[in-house]
C-alpha positions in Angstrom: -17.8 -80.0 57.8 -19.8 -78.3 55.0 -22.0 -80.4 52.8 -21.4 -79.2 49.2 -23.9 -79.8 46.5 -23.1 -82.4 43.9 -24.3 -81.7 40.4 -26.1 -84.7 38.8 -27.5 -84.1 35.4 -31.1 -85.1 35.4 -30.9 -86.5 31.9 -28.4 -89.1 33.2 -30.2 -90.0 36.4 -32.5 -92.4 34.7 -29.6 -94.3 33.2 -27.8 -94.4 36.5 -31.0 -95.7 38.3 -31.6 -98.3 35.6 -28.1 -99.5 35.9 -28.5 -99.8 39.7 -31.8 -101.5 39.4 -30.3 -104.1 37.1 -27.3 -104.5 39.4 -29.6 -105.1 42.3 -31.6 -107.6 40.3 -28.5 -109.6 39.4 -27.5 -109.7 43.0 -23.8 -109.5 42.4 -23.0 -107.1 45.2 -24.2 -105.5 48.4 -25.9 -102.4 47.1 -24.2 -100.3 49.9 -21.0 -100.9 48.0 -22.3 -100.3 44.5 -20.7 -96.9 43.8 -17.5 -98.4 42.3 -19.7 -100.2 39.9 -21.3 -96.9 38.9 -17.9 -95.3 38.4 -16.8 -98.2 36.3 -19.8 -98.1 34.1 -20.1 -94.3 33.8 -16.7 -92.7 33.4 -18.1 -89.2 34.0 -18.8 -90.0 37.7 -16.3 -89.3 40.3 -16.4 -91.0 43.7 -18.4 -88.3 45.5 -21.0 -88.1 42.7 -21.4 -91.8 42.4 -22.0 -92.0 46.1 -24.6 -89.3 45.8 -26.3 -91.1 42.9 -26.4 -94.3 45.0 -27.8 -92.5 48.0 -30.5 -90.8 45.9 -31.3 -94.2 44.3 -31.7 -95.8 47.7 -33.9 -93.0 49.0 -36.2 -93.2 46.0 -36.3 -97.0 45.5 -39.6 -97.7 47.3 -41.3 -94.8 45.5 -40.1 -95.9 42.1 -40.8 -99.6 42.8 -44.1 -99.8 44.8 -45.2 -103.3 45.7 
């Protein structure tokens, strides 16, 4: 199965990450299931893009939030 690139506008990435940071802080959901929350908040995101944003957020979390 080919892995196609997902286009995420860099100017929106900060807003997505801030939303996910806040969602994590509130603790209302398991973050592995947070992509539907992203899609609800940001109507421009489809399922695949929301999952990509979430994965990128998870990969970069420790770098963006050092102890």
